[in-house]
PDBQT receptor file of N, H, CA, C and O in Angstrom, charges set to zero:
ATOM      1  N   MET A   1      73.593  31.053 -32.452  1.00  0.00    +0.000 N 
ATOM      2  CA  MET A   1      73.108  30.864 -33.654  1.00  0.00    +0.000 C 
ATOM      3  C   MET A   1      72.125  29.504 -33.267  1.00  0.00    +0.000 C 
ATOM      4  O   MET A   1      72.491  28.783 -32.339  1.00  0.00    +0.000 OA
ATOM      5  N   ALA A   2      71.004  29.223 -33.934  1.00  0.00    +0.000 N 
ATOM      6  H   ALA A   2      70.707  29.809 -34.687  1.00  0.00    +0.000 HD
ATOM      7  CA  ALA A   2      70.051  28.362 -33.307  1.00  0.00    +0.000 C 
ATOM      8  C   ALA A   2      69.367  27.363 -34.927  1.00  0.00    +0.000 C 
ATOM      9  O   ALA A   2      69.201  27.804 -36.064  1.00  0.00    +0.000 OA
ATOM     10  N   VAL A   3      69.187  26.346 -34.539  1.00  0.00    +0.000 N 
ATOM     11  H   VAL A   3      69.322  25.988 -33.615  1.00  0.00    +0.000 HD
ATOM     12  CA  VAL A   3      68.596  25.416 -35.824  1.00  0.00    +0.000 C 
ATOM     13  C   VAL A   3      67.306  25.076 -35.367  1.00  0.00    +0.000 C 
ATOM     14  O   VAL A   3      67.274  24.255 -34.451  1.00  0.00    +0.000 OA
ATOM     15  N   ALA A   4      66.146  25.550 -35.826  1.00  0.00    +0.000 N 
ATOM     16  H   ALA A   4      66.171  26.217 -36.571  1.00  0.00    +0.000 HD
ATOM     17  CA  ALA A   4      65.183  24.768 -35.419  1.00  0.00    +0.000 C 
ATOM     18  C   ALA A   4      64.921  23.539 -35.182  1.00  0.00    +0.000 C 
ATOM     19  O   ALA A   4      65.504  22.722 -35.895  1.00  0.00    +0.000 OA
ATOM     20  N   GLU A   5      64.073  23.080 -34.233  1.00  0.00    +0.000 N 
ATOM     21  H   GLU A   5      63.600  23.744 -33.654  1.00  0.00    +0.000 HD
ATOM     22  CA  GLU A   5      63.929  21.440 -33.963  1.00  0.00    +0.000 C 
ATOM     23  C   GLU A   5      63.599  20.606 -34.590  1.00  0.00    +0.000 C 
ATOM     24  O   GLU A   5      64.185  19.528 -34.502  1.00  0.00    +0.000 OA
ATOM     25  N   ASP A   6      62.757  20.744 -35.281  1.00  0.00    +0.000 N 
ATOM     26  H   ASP A   6      62.280  21.620 -35.352  1.00  0.00    +0.000 HD
ATOM     27  CA  ASP A   6      62.590  19.737 -36.662  1.00  0.00    +0.000 C 
ATOM     28  C   ASP A   6      63.746  19.735 -37.661  1.00  0.00    +0.000 C 
ATOM     29  O   ASP A   6      63.821  18.864 -38.527  1.00  0.00    +0.000 OA
ATOM     30  N   PHE A   7      64.707  20.781 -37.530  1.00  0.00    +0.000 N 
ATOM     31  H   PHE A   7      64.645  21.489 -36.827  1.00  0.00    +0.000 HD
ATOM     32  CA  PHE A   7      65.706  20.519 -38.619  1.00  0.00    +0.000 C 
ATOM     33  C   PHE A   7      67.327  19.844 -37.660  1.00  0.00    +0.000 C 
ATOM     34  O   PHE A   7      68.331  19.511 -38.291  1.00  0.00    +0.000 OA
ATOM     35  N   ARG A   8      67.269  19.792 -36.578  1.00  0.00    +0.000 N 
ATOM     36  H   ARG A   8      66.453  20.062 -36.066  1.00  0.00    +0.000 HD
ATOM     37  CA  ARG A   8      68.490  19.692 -35.649  1.00  0.00    +0.000 C 
ATOM     38  C   ARG A   8      69.064  18.066 -36.239  1.00  0.00    +0.000 C 
ATOM     39  O   ARG A   8      68.437  17.017 -36.388  1.00  0.00    +0.000 OA
ATOM     40  N   ARG A   9      70.115  18.312 -36.415  1.00  0.00    +0.000 N 
ATOM     41  H   ARG A   9      70.624  19.164 -36.294  1.00  0.00    +0.000 HD
ATOM     42  CA  ARG A   9      70.661  16.761 -36.307  1.00  0.00    +0.000 C 
ATOM     43  C   ARG A   9      70.741  16.276 -37.847  1.00  0.00    +0.000 C 
ATOM     44  O   ARG A   9      70.590  15.174 -38.372  1.00  0.00    +0.000 OA
ATOM     45  N   GLN A  10      70.999  17.371 -38.276  1.00  0.00    +0.000 N 
ATOM     46  H   GLN A  10      71.122  18.267 -37.850  1.00  0.00    +0.000 HD
ATOM     47  CA  GLN A  10      71.077  17.097 -39.664  1.00  0.00    +0.000 C 
ATOM     48  C   GLN A  10      72.037  17.799 -40.502  1.00  0.00    +0.000 C 
ATOM     49  O   GLN A  10      72.030  17.883 -41.730  1.00  0.00    +0.000 OA
ATOM     50  N   GLY A  11      73.018  18.382 -39.516  1.00  0.00    +0.000 N 
ATOM     51  H   GLY A  11      73.024  18.313 -38.518  1.00  0.00    +0.000 HD
ATOM     52  CA  GLY A  11      74.654  18.611 -40.240  1.00  0.00    +0.000 C 
ATOM     53  C   GLY A  11      74.637  20.551 -40.532  1.00  0.00    +0.000 C 
ATOM     54  O   GLY A  11      75.564  21.252 -40.937  1.00  0.00    +0.000 OA
ATOM     55  N   ILE A  12      73.193  20.967 -40.133  1.00  0.00    +0.000 N 
ATOM     56  H   ILE A  12      72.440  20.397 -39.804  1.00  0.00    +0.000 HD
ATOM     57  CA  ILE A  12      72.893  22.586 -40.353  1.00  0.00    +0.000 C 
ATOM     58  C   ILE A  12      73.988  23.565 -39.479  1.00  0.00    +0.000 C 
ATOM     59  O   ILE A  12      74.521  24.566 -39.958  1.00  0.00    +0.000 OA
ATOM     60  N   ALA A  13      74.148  23.191 -38.463  1.00  0.00    +0.000 N 
ATOM     61  H   ALA A  13      73.715  22.378 -38.074  1.00  0.00    +0.000 HD
ATOM     62  CA  ALA A  13      74.952  23.879 -37.785  1.00  0.00    +0.000 C 
ATOM     63  C   ALA A  13      76.434  23.913 -38.337  1.00  0.00    +0.000 C 
ATOM     64  O   ALA A  13      77.136  24.898 -38.564  1.00  0.00    +0.000 OA
ATOM     65  N   THR A  14      76.740  22.460 -38.504  1.00  0.00    +0.000 N 
ATOM     66  H   THR A  14      76.169  21.660 -38.320  1.00  0.00    +0.000 HD
ATOM     67  CA  THR A  14      78.433  22.312 -38.913  1.00  0.00    +0.000 C 
ATOM     68  C   THR A  14      78.249  23.074 -40.269  1.00  0.00    +0.000 C 
ATOM     69  O   THR A  14      79.011  24.028 -40.427  1.00  0.00    +0.000 OA
ATOM     70  N   ALA A  15      77.423  22.823 -41.201  1.00  0.00    +0.000 N 
ATOM     71  H   ALA A  15      76.804  22.048 -41.073  1.00  0.00    +0.000 HD
ATOM     72  CA  ALA A  15      78.037  23.240 -42.600  1.00  0.00    +0.000 C 
ATOM     73  C   ALA A  15      77.507  25.196 -42.226  1.00  0.00    +0.000 C 
ATOM     74  O   ALA A  15      77.980  26.060 -42.964  1.00  0.00    +0.000 OA
ATOM     75  N   LEU A  16      76.784  25.502 -41.352  1.00  0.00    +0.000 N 
ATOM     76  H   LEU A  16      76.400  24.799 -40.753  1.00  0.00    +0.000 HD
ATOM     77  CA  LEU A  16      76.973  26.986 -41.178  1.00  0.00    +0.000 C 
ATOM     78  C   LEU A  16      78.327  27.519 -40.592  1.00  0.00    +0.000 C 
ATOM     79  O   LEU A  16      78.951  28.524 -40.932  1.00  0.00    +0.000 OA
ATOM     80  N   ILE A  17      78.592  26.694 -39.729  1.00  0.00    +0.000 N 
ATOM     81  H   ILE A  17      78.085  25.878 -39.452  1.00  0.00    +0.000 HD
ATOM     82  CA  ILE A  17      80.093  26.881 -39.215  1.00  0.00    +0.000 C 
ATOM     83  C   ILE A  17      81.258  26.973 -39.826  1.00  0.00    +0.000 C 
ATOM     84  O   ILE A  17      82.218  27.686 -39.533  1.00  0.00    +0.000 OA
ATOM     85  N   ASN A  18      81.087  25.965 -40.979  1.00  0.00    +0.000 N 
ATOM     86  H   ASN A  18      80.308  25.386 -41.217  1.00  0.00    +0.000 HD
ATOM     87  CA  ASN A  18      82.067  25.637 -41.915  1.00  0.00    +0.000 C 
ATOM     88  C   ASN A  18      82.233  26.884 -43.058  1.00  0.00    +0.000 C 
ATOM     89  O   ASN A  18      83.278  27.193 -43.631  1.00  0.00    +0.000 OA
ATOM     90  N   THR A  19      81.011  27.454 -43.206  1.00  0.00    +0.000 N 
ATOM     91  H   THR A  19      80.162  27.202 -42.740  1.00  0.00    +0.000 HD
ATOM     92  CA  THR A  19      81.007  28.691 -43.978  1.00  0.00    +0.000 C 
ATOM     93  C   THR A  19      81.207  29.966 -43.445  1.00  0.00    +0.000 C 
ATOM     94  O   THR A  19      81.407  30.945 -44.165  1.00  0.00    +0.000 OA
ATOM     95  N   ILE A  20      81.161  30.017 -42.126  1.00  0.00    +0.000 N 
ATOM     96  H   ILE A  20      80.998  29.223 -41.541  1.00  0.00    +0.000 HD
ATOM     97  CA  ILE A  20      81.749  31.083 -41.465  1.00  0.00    +0.000 C 
ATOM     98  C   ILE A  20      83.164  30.971 -41.020  1.00  0.00    +0.000 C 
ATOM     99  O   ILE A  20      83.668  31.967 -40.500  1.00  0.00    +0.000 OA
ATOM    100  N   MET A  21      83.749  30.073 -41.133  1.00  0.00    +0.000 N 
ATOM    101  H   MET A  21      83.340  29.264 -41.556  1.00  0.00    +0.000 HD
ATOM    102  CA  MET A  21      85.341  29.632 -40.966  1.00  0.00    +0.000 C 
ATOM    103  C   MET A  21      85.668  29.405 -42.540  1.00  0.00    +0.000 C 
ATOM    104  O   MET A  21      86.716  28.763 -42.601  1.00  0.00    +0.000 OA
ATOM    105  N   LEU A  22      85.198  29.671 -43.749  1.00  0.00    +0.000 N 
ATOM    106  H   LEU A  22      84.347  30.193 -43.700  1.00  0.00    +0.000 HD
ATOM    107  CA  LEU A  22      85.544  29.547 -45.151  1.00  0.00    +0.000 C 
ATOM    108  C   LEU A  22      85.964  31.373 -45.514  1.00  0.00    +0.000 C 
ATOM    109  O   LEU A  22      87.024  31.838 -45.934  1.00  0.00    +0.000 OA
ATOM    110  N   ILE A  23      84.587  32.120 -45.129  1.00  0.00    +0.000 N 
ATOM    111  H   ILE A  23      83.727  31.741 -44.788  1.00  0.00    +0.000 HD
ATOM    112  CA  ILE A  23      84.689  33.554 -44.909  1.00  0.00    +0.000 C 
ATOM    113  C   ILE A  23      85.636  34.141 -44.092  1.00  0.00    +0.000 C 
ATOM    114  O   ILE A  23      86.226  35.174 -44.411  1.00  0.00    +0.000 OA
ATOM    115  N   ALA A  24      85.862  33.398 -42.799  1.00  0.00    +0.000 N 
ATOM    116  H   ALA A  24      85.383  32.559 -42.540  1.00  0.00    +0.000 HD
ATOM    117  CA  ALA A  24      86.918  34.150 -42.250  1.00  0.00    +0.000 C 
ATOM    118  C   ALA A  24      88.141  33.928 -42.860  1.00  0.00    +0.000 C 
ATOM    119  O   ALA A  24      88.876  34.885 -43.106  1.00  0.00    +0.000 OA
ATOM    120  N   HIS A  25      88.480  32.710 -43.155  1.00  0.00    +0.000 N 
ATOM    121  H   HIS A  25      87.883  31.933 -42.954  1.00  0.00    +0.000 HD
ATOM    122  CA  HIS A  25      89.747  32.324 -43.795  1.00  0.00    +0.000 C 
ATOM    123  C   HIS A  25      90.393  33.382 -44.760  1.00  0.00    +0.000 C 
ATOM    124  O   HIS A  25      91.498  33.895 -44.581  1.00  0.00    +0.000 OA
ATOM    125  N   GLN A  26      89.240  33.725 -46.183  1.00  0.00    +0.000 N 
ATOM    126  H   GLN A  26      88.342  33.308 -46.328  1.00  0.00    +0.000 HD
ATOM    127  CA  GLN A  26      89.166  34.563 -46.854  1.00  0.00    +0.000 C 
ATOM    128  C   GLN A  26      89.501  35.840 -46.892  1.00  0.00    +0.000 C 
ATOM    129  O   GLN A  26      90.133  36.403 -47.785  1.00  0.00    +0.000 OA
ATOM    130  N   ARG A  27      88.908  36.475 -45.532  1.00  0.00    +0.000 N 
ATOM    131  H   ARG A  27      88.395  36.017 -44.806  1.00  0.00    +0.000 HD
ATOM    132  CA  ARG A  27      89.660  37.640 -45.090  1.00  0.00    +0.000 C 
ATOM    133  C   ARG A  27      90.458  37.787 -43.744  1.00  0.00    +0.000 C 
ATOM    134  O   ARG A  27      90.368  38.627 -42.849  1.00  0.00    +0.000 OA
ATOM    135  N   GLY A  28      91.192  36.791 -43.885  1.00  0.00    +0.000 N 
ATOM    136  H   GLY A  28      91.265  36.108 -44.613  1.00  0.00    +0.000 HD
ATOM    137  CA  GLY A  28      92.479  36.961 -43.261  1.00  0.00    +0.000 C 
ATOM    138  C   GLY A  28      92.414  36.466 -41.504  1.00  0.00    +0.000 C 
ATOM    139  O   GLY A  28      93.428  36.274 -40.834  1.00  0.00    +0.000 OA
ATOM    140  N   ILE A  29      91.037  36.328 -40.998  1.00  0.00    +0.000 N 
ATOM    141  H   ILE A  29      90.213  36.484 -41.542  1.00  0.00    +0.000 HD
ATOM    142  CA  ILE A  29      90.414  36.047 -39.623  1.00  0.00    +0.000 C 
ATOM    143  C   ILE A  29      91.191  34.856 -39.059  1.00  0.00    +0.000 C 
ATOM    144  O   ILE A  29      91.212  33.828 -39.736  1.00  0.00    +0.000 OA
ATOM    145  N   HIS A  30      91.807  34.890 -37.929  1.00  0.00    +0.000 N 
ATOM    146  H   HIS A  30      91.790  35.725 -37.379  1.00  0.00    +0.000 HD
ATOM    147  CA  HIS A  30      92.402  33.500 -37.380  1.00  0.00    +0.000 C 
ATOM    148  C   HIS A  30      91.625  32.731 -36.704  1.00  0.00    +0.000 C 
ATOM    149  O   HIS A  30      91.488  31.528 -36.928  1.00  0.00    +0.000 OA
ATOM    150  N   VAL A  31      90.853  33.592 -35.513  1.00  0.00    +0.000 N 
ATOM    151  H   VAL A  31      90.964  34.569 -35.331  1.00  0.00    +0.000 HD
ATOM    152  CA  VAL A  31      90.226  32.770 -34.839  1.00  0.00    +0.000 C 
ATOM    153  C   VAL A  31      88.499  33.405 -34.466  1.00  0.00    +0.000 C 
ATOM    154  O   VAL A  31      88.281  34.575 -34.151  1.00  0.00    +0.000 OA
ATOM    155  N   ILE A  32      87.376  32.282 -34.602  1.00  0.00    +0.000 N 
ATOM    156  H   ILE A  32      87.552  31.332 -34.858  1.00  0.00    +0.000 HD
ATOM    157  CA  ILE A  32      86.356  32.448 -34.109  1.00  0.00    +0.000 C 
ATOM    158  C   ILE A  32      85.796  32.237 -33.069  1.00  0.00    +0.000 C 
ATOM    159  O   ILE A  32      85.419  31.083 -32.867  1.00  0.00    +0.000 OA
ATOM    160  N   PHE A  33      85.570  33.172 -32.145  1.00  0.00    +0.000 N 
ATOM    161  H   PHE A  33      85.876  34.110 -32.309  1.00  0.00    +0.000 HD
ATOM    162  CA  PHE A  33      84.947  32.983 -30.708  1.00  0.00    +0.000 C 
ATOM    163  C   PHE A  33      83.593  32.448 -30.940  1.00  0.00    +0.000 C 
ATOM    164  O   PHE A  33      83.011  32.794 -31.968  1.00  0.00    +0.000 OA
ATOM    165  N   VAL A  34      82.862  31.418 -29.873  1.00  0.00    +0.000 N 
ATOM    166  H   VAL A  34      83.336  31.137 -29.039  1.00  0.00    +0.000 HD
ATOM    167  CA  VAL A  34      81.547  30.789 -29.711  1.00  0.00    +0.000 C 
ATOM    168  C   VAL A  34      81.469  30.721 -27.980  1.00  0.00    +0.000 C 
ATOM    169  O   VAL A  34      82.383  30.724 -27.156  1.00  0.00    +0.000 OA
ATOM    170  N   GLN A  35      80.105  30.665 -27.818  1.00  0.00    +0.000 N 
ATOM    171  H   GLN A  35      79.363  30.662 -28.488  1.00  0.00    +0.000 HD
ATOM    172  CA  GLN A  35      79.953  30.639 -26.574  1.00  0.00    +0.000 C 
ATOM    173  C   GLN A  35      78.653  29.589 -26.705  1.00  0.00    +0.000 C 
ATOM    174  O   GLN A  35      77.729  29.608 -27.518  1.00  0.00    +0.000 OA
ATOM    175  N   ALA A  36      78.958  28.565 -25.483  1.00  0.00    +0.000 N 
ATOM    176  H   ALA A  36      79.708  28.550 -24.822  1.00  0.00    +0.000 HD
ATOM    177  CA  ALA A  36      78.176  27.533 -25.180  1.00  0.00    +0.000 C 
ATOM    178  C   ALA A  36      77.447  27.512 -23.500  1.00  0.00    +0.000 C 
ATOM    179  O   ALA A  36      78.336  27.491 -22.649  1.00  0.00    +0.000 OA
ATOM    180  N   ASP A  37      76.230  27.515 -22.998  1.00  0.00    +0.000 N 
ATOM    181  H   ASP A  37      75.507  27.533 -23.689  1.00  0.00    +0.000 HD
ATOM    182  CA  ASP A  37      76.140  27.360 -21.843  1.00  0.00    +0.000 C 
ATOM    183  C   ASP A  37      76.045  26.157 -20.924  1.00  0.00    +0.000 C 
ATOM    184  O   ASP A  37      75.049  25.492 -21.208  1.00  0.00    +0.000 OA
ATOM    185  N   TYR A  38      76.653  25.723 -20.052  1.00  0.00    +0.000 N 
ATOM    186  H   TYR A  38      77.462  26.264 -19.821  1.00  0.00    +0.000 HD
ATOM    187  CA  TYR A  38      76.661  24.848 -19.249  1.00  0.00    +0.000 C 
ATOM    188  C   TYR A  38      75.420  23.873 -19.685  1.00  0.00    +0.000 C 
ATOM    189  O   TYR A  38      74.521  24.541 -20.198  1.00  0.00    +0.000 OA
ATOM    190  N   GLY A  39      75.210  22.863 -19.639  1.00  0.00    +0.000 N 
ATOM    191  H   GLY A  39      75.940  22.321 -19.222  1.00  0.00    +0.000 HD
ATOM    192  CA  GLY A  39      74.038  22.291 -19.650  1.00  0.00    +0.000 C 
ATOM    193  C   GLY A  39      73.574  22.012 -21.380  1.00  0.00    +0.000 C 
ATOM    194  O   GLY A  39      72.737  21.175 -21.718  1.00  0.00    +0.000 OA
ATOM    195  N   ASP A  40      74.188  22.748 -22.156  1.00  0.00    +0.000 N 
ATOM    196  H   ASP A  40      74.868  23.428 -21.882  1.00  0.00    +0.000 HD
ATOM    197  CA  ASP A  40      73.956  22.700 -23.542  1.00  0.00    +0.000 C 
ATOM    198  C   ASP A  40      74.801  21.663 -24.369  1.00  0.00    +0.000 C 
ATOM    199  O   ASP A  40      75.475  21.903 -25.370  1.00  0.00    +0.000 OA
ATOM    200  N   ASP A  41      74.596  20.305 -23.653  1.00  0.00    +0.000 N 
ATOM    201  H   ASP A  41      74.048  20.110 -22.839  1.00  0.00    +0.000 HD
ATOM    202  CA  ASP A  41      75.258  19.343 -24.145  1.00  0.00    +0.000 C 
ATOM    203  C   ASP A  41      75.760  18.997 -25.657  1.00  0.00    +0.000 C 
ATOM    204  O   ASP A  41      76.786  18.494 -26.114  1.00  0.00    +0.000 OA
ATOM    205  N   SER A  42      74.460  19.545 -26.258  1.00  0.00    +0.000 N 
ATOM    206  H   SER A  42      73.626  19.954 -25.887  1.00  0.00    +0.000 HD
ATOM    207  CA  SER A  42      74.810  19.202 -28.238  1.00  0.00    +0.000 C 
ATOM    208  C   SER A  42      75.761  20.508 -28.795  1.00  0.00    +0.000 C 
ATOM    209  O   SER A  42      76.712  20.488 -29.576  1.00  0.00    +0.000 OA
ATOM    210  N   THR A  43      75.253  21.414 -28.229  1.00  0.00    +0.000 N 
ATOM    211  H   THR A  43      74.480  21.430 -27.595  1.00  0.00    +0.000 HD
ATOM    212  CA  THR A  43      76.254  22.687 -28.753  1.00  0.00    +0.000 C 
ATOM    213  C   THR A  43      77.649  22.402 -28.058  1.00  0.00    +0.000 C 
ATOM    214  O   THR A  43      78.600  22.576 -28.821  1.00  0.00    +0.000 OA
ATOM    215  N   VAL A  44      77.831  22.180 -27.344  1.00  0.00    +0.000 N 
ATOM    216  H   VAL A  44      77.059  22.039 -26.724  1.00  0.00    +0.000 HD
ATOM    217  CA  VAL A  44      79.382  21.917 -26.587  1.00  0.00    +0.000 C 
ATOM    218  C   VAL A  44      80.123  20.472 -27.032  1.00  0.00    +0.000 C 
ATOM    219  O   VAL A  44      81.322  20.247 -26.869  1.00  0.00    +0.000 OA
ATOM    220  N   ALA A  45      79.142  19.534 -27.636  1.00  0.00    +0.000 N 
ATOM    221  H   ALA A  45      78.168  19.717 -27.769  1.00  0.00    +0.000 HD
ATOM    222  CA  ALA A  45      79.662  18.658 -28.510  1.00  0.00    +0.000 C 
ATOM    223  C   ALA A  45      80.021  18.975 -30.149  1.00  0.00    +0.000 C 
ATOM    224  O   ALA A  45      80.735  18.407 -30.976  1.00  0.00    +0.000 OA
ATOM    225  N   LEU A  46      79.337  19.922 -30.171  1.00  0.00    +0.000 N 
ATOM    226  H   LEU A  46      78.758  20.383 -29.499  1.00  0.00    +0.000 HD
ATOM    227  CA  LEU A  46      79.777  20.127 -31.691  1.00  0.00    +0.000 C 
ATOM    228  C   LEU A  46      80.977  21.197 -31.656  1.00  0.00    +0.000 C 
ATOM    229  O   LEU A  46      82.000  20.972 -32.303  1.00  0.00    +0.000 OA
ATOM    230  N   TYR A  47      80.835  22.349 -30.899  1.00  0.00    +0.000 N 
ATOM    231  H   TYR A  47      80.004  22.532 -30.373  1.00  0.00    +0.000 HD
ATOM    232  CA  TYR A  47      82.052  23.315 -30.591  1.00  0.00    +0.000 C 
ATOM    233  C   TYR A  47      83.579  22.031 -30.227  1.00  0.00    +0.000 C 
ATOM    234  O   TYR A  47      84.506  22.115 -31.033  1.00  0.00    +0.000 OA
ATOM    235  N   THR A  48      83.675  21.333 -29.471  1.00  0.00    +0.000 N 
ATOM    236  H   THR A  48      82.922  21.265 -28.817  1.00  0.00    +0.000 HD
ATOM    237  CA  THR A  48      84.320  20.341 -29.119  1.00  0.00    +0.000 C 
ATOM    238  C   THR A  48      84.555  19.698 -30.225  1.00  0.00    +0.000 C 
ATOM    239  O   THR A  48      85.729  19.330 -30.173  1.00  0.00    +0.000 OA
ATOM    240  N   LYS A  49      84.033  19.337 -31.272  1.00  0.00    +0.000 N 
ATOM    241  H   LYS A  49      83.080  19.636 -31.314  1.00  0.00    +0.000 HD
ATOM    242  CA  LYS A  49      84.557  18.709 -32.684  1.00  0.00    +0.000 C 
ATOM    243  C   LYS A  49      85.235  19.321 -33.327  1.00  0.00    +0.000 C 
ATOM    244  O   LYS A  49      86.325  18.887 -33.699  1.00  0.00    +0.000 OA
ATOM    245  N   LEU A  50      84.726  20.655 -33.682  1.00  0.00    +0.000 N 
ATOM    246  H   LEU A  50      83.840  21.007 -33.380  1.00  0.00    +0.000 HD
ATOM    247  CA  LEU A  50      85.399  21.612 -34.233  1.00  0.00    +0.000 C 
ATOM    248  C   LEU A  50      86.197  22.579 -33.898  1.00  0.00    +0.000 C 
ATOM    249  O   LEU A  50      86.437  23.329 -34.844  1.00  0.00    +0.000 OA
ATOM    250  N   GLY A  51      86.798  22.905 -32.734  1.00  0.00    +0.000 N 
ATOM    251  H   GLY A  51      86.604  22.295 -31.966  1.00  0.00    +0.000 HD
ATOM    252  CA  GLY A  51      87.751  23.506 -31.856  1.00  0.00    +0.000 C 
ATOM    253  C   GLY A  51      87.924  23.112 -30.535  1.00  0.00    +0.000 C 
ATOM    254  O   GLY A  51      87.457  22.128 -29.961  1.00  0.00    +0.000 OA
ATOM    255  N   THR A  52      88.538  23.861 -30.182  1.00  0.00    +0.000 N 
ATOM    256  H   THR A  52      88.917  24.661 -30.649  1.00  0.00    +0.000 HD
ATOM    257  CA  THR A  52      89.655  24.068 -28.934  1.00  0.00    +0.000 C 
ATOM    258  C   THR A  52      88.998  24.425 -28.054  1.00  0.00    +0.000 C 
ATOM    259  O   THR A  52      88.774  25.615 -28.275  1.00  0.00    +0.000 OA
ATOM    260  N   ARG A  53      88.326  24.005 -26.772  1.00  0.00    +0.000 N 
ATOM    261  H   ARG A  53      88.508  23.038 -26.592  1.00  0.00    +0.000 HD
ATOM    262  CA  ARG A  53      87.857  24.862 -25.596  1.00  0.00    +0.000 C 
ATOM    263  C   ARG A  53      88.776  25.448 -24.787  1.00  0.00    +0.000 C 
ATOM    264  O   ARG A  53      89.827  24.864 -24.520  1.00  0.00    +0.000 OA
ATOM    265  N   GLU A  54      88.480  26.688 -24.299  1.00  0.00    +0.000 N 
ATOM    266  H   GLU A  54      87.627  27.162 -24.516  1.00  0.00    +0.000 HD
ATOM    267  CA  GLU A  54      89.261  27.569 -23.572  1.00  0.00    +0.000 C 
ATOM    268  C   GLU A  54      88.521  27.878 -22.239  1.00  0.00    +0.000 C 
ATOM    269  O   GLU A  54      87.403  28.380 -22.356  1.00  0.00    +0.000 OA
ATOM    270  N   ASP A  55      89.104  27.590 -20.704  1.00  0.00    +0.000 N 
ATOM    271  H   ASP A  55      90.012  27.182 -20.609  1.00  0.00    +0.000 HD
ATOM    272  CA  ASP A  55      88.109  28.136 -19.794  1.00  0.00    +0.000 C 
ATOM    273  C   ASP A  55      88.061  29.930 -19.560  1.00  0.00    +0.000 C 
ATOM    274  O   ASP A  55      88.884  30.414 -18.782  1.00  0.00    +0.000 OA
ATOM    275  N   VAL A  56      87.379  30.555 -20.046  1.00  0.00    +0.000 N 
ATOM    276  H   VAL A  56      86.711  30.162 -20.678  1.00  0.00    +0.000 HD
ATOM    277  CA  VAL A  56      87.568  31.725 -19.955  1.00  0.00    +0.000 C 
ATOM    278  C   VAL A  56      86.041  32.340 -18.842  1.00  0.00    +0.000 C 
ATOM    279  O   VAL A  56      84.975  31.731 -18.749  1.00  0.00    +0.000 OA
ATOM    280  N   MET A  57      86.381  33.635 -18.145  1.00  0.00    +0.000 N 
ATOM    281  H   MET A  57      87.247  34.129 -18.220  1.00  0.00    +0.000 HD
ATOM    282  CA  MET A  57      85.255  34.562 -17.685  1.00  0.00    +0.000 C 
ATOM    283  C   MET A  57      84.405  35.474 -18.571  1.00  0.00    +0.000 C 
ATOM    284  O   MET A  57      84.892  36.300 -19.343  1.00  0.00    +0.000 OA
ATOM    285  N   HIS A  58      83.125  35.264 -18.403  1.00  0.00    +0.000 N 
ATOM    286  H   HIS A  58      82.730  34.593 -17.776  1.00  0.00    +0.000 HD
ATOM    287  CA  HIS A  58      82.274  36.230 -19.078  1.00  0.00    +0.000 C 
ATOM    288  C   HIS A  58      81.615  36.760 -18.287  1.00  0.00    +0.000 C 
ATOM    289  O   HIS A  58      81.046  36.261 -17.317  1.00  0.00    +0.000 OA
ATOM    290  N   TYR A  59      81.647  38.280 -18.787  1.00  0.00    +0.000 N 
ATOM    291  H   TYR A  59      82.110  38.685 -19.575  1.00  0.00    +0.000 HD
ATOM    292  CA  TYR A  59      80.944  38.937 -17.675  1.00  0.00    +0.000 C 
ATOM    293  C   TYR A  59      79.709  39.810 -18.393  1.00  0.00    +0.000 C 
ATOM    294  O   TYR A  59      79.956  40.494 -19.386  1.00  0.00    +0.000 OA
ATOM    295  N   ASP A  60      78.449  39.746 -17.862  1.00  0.00    +0.000 N 
ATOM    296  H   ASP A  60      78.247  39.191 -17.055  1.00  0.00    +0.000 HD
ATOM    297  CA  ASP A  60      77.493  41.102 -18.222  1.00  0.00    +0.000 C 
ATOM    298  C   ASP A  60      77.413  41.943 -17.423  1.00  0.00    +0.000 C 
ATOM    299  O   ASP A  60      77.152  41.786 -16.230  1.00  0.00    +0.000 OA
ATOM    300  N   ILE A  61      77.681  43.192 -18.124  1.00  0.00    +0.000 N 
ATOM    301  H   ILE A  61      77.892  43.320 -19.093  1.00  0.00    +0.000 HD
ATOM    302  CA  ILE A  61      77.707  44.274 -17.396  1.00  0.00    +0.000 C 
ATOM    303  C   ILE A  61      76.270  45.310 -17.899  1.00  0.00    +0.000 C 
ATOM    304  O   ILE A  61      76.203  45.813 -19.021  1.00  0.00    +0.000 OA
ATOM    305  N   LEU A  62      75.492  45.437 -17.120  1.00  0.00    +0.000 N 
ATOM    306  H   LEU A  62      75.547  45.028 -16.209  1.00  0.00    +0.000 HD
ATOM    307  CA  LEU A  62      74.300  46.371 -17.493  1.00  0.00    +0.000 C 
ATOM    308  C   LEU A  62      74.513  48.058 -16.794  1.00  0.00    +0.000 C 
ATOM    309  O   LEU A  62      74.845  48.505 -15.696  1.00  0.00    +0.000 OA
ATOM    310  N   PRO A  63      74.064  48.706 -18.282  1.00  0.00    +0.000 N 
ATOM    311  CA  PRO A  63      73.892  49.683 -17.787  1.00  0.00    +0.000 C 
ATOM    312  C   PRO A  63      73.146  50.378 -16.487  1.00  0.00    +0.000 C 
ATOM    313  O   PRO A  63      72.151  49.831 -16.011  1.00  0.00    +0.000 OA
ATOM    314  N   ILE A  64      73.482  51.173 -16.129  1.00  0.00    +0.000 N 
ATOM    315  H   ILE A  64      74.290  51.617 -16.515  1.00  0.00    +0.000 HD
ATOM    316  CA  ILE A  64      72.593  52.084 -15.335  1.00  0.00    +0.000 C 
ATOM    317  C   ILE A  64      71.485  52.527 -15.820  1.00  0.00    +0.000 C 
ATOM    318  O   ILE A  64      71.510  53.196 -16.852  1.00  0.00    +0.000 OA
ATOM    319  N   GLU A  65      70.213  52.222 -15.127  1.00  0.00    +0.000 N 
ATOM    320  H   GLU A  65      70.192  51.678 -14.289  1.00  0.00    +0.000 HD
ATOM    321  CA  GLU A  65      68.833  52.903 -15.630  1.00  0.00    +0.000 C 
ATOM    322  C   GLU A  65      68.642  54.302 -15.084  1.00  0.00    +0.000 C 
ATOM    323  O   GLU A  65      67.637  54.948 -15.379  1.00  0.00    +0.000 OA
TER     324      GLU A  65
């Protein structure tokens, strides 16, 4: 998810996530996984406000060319 720079800090990302959470609840989904990169402090702050952080390992496995 990304919000255009001119529209950041207006609650758009929070509103989008809240809408996703409502849809998930209606469909019986219990967890939404999101990812943030180290150094992306605004995204980390948003996700921290909305959820619980878990330390996990993420791997990118590329197909053989």
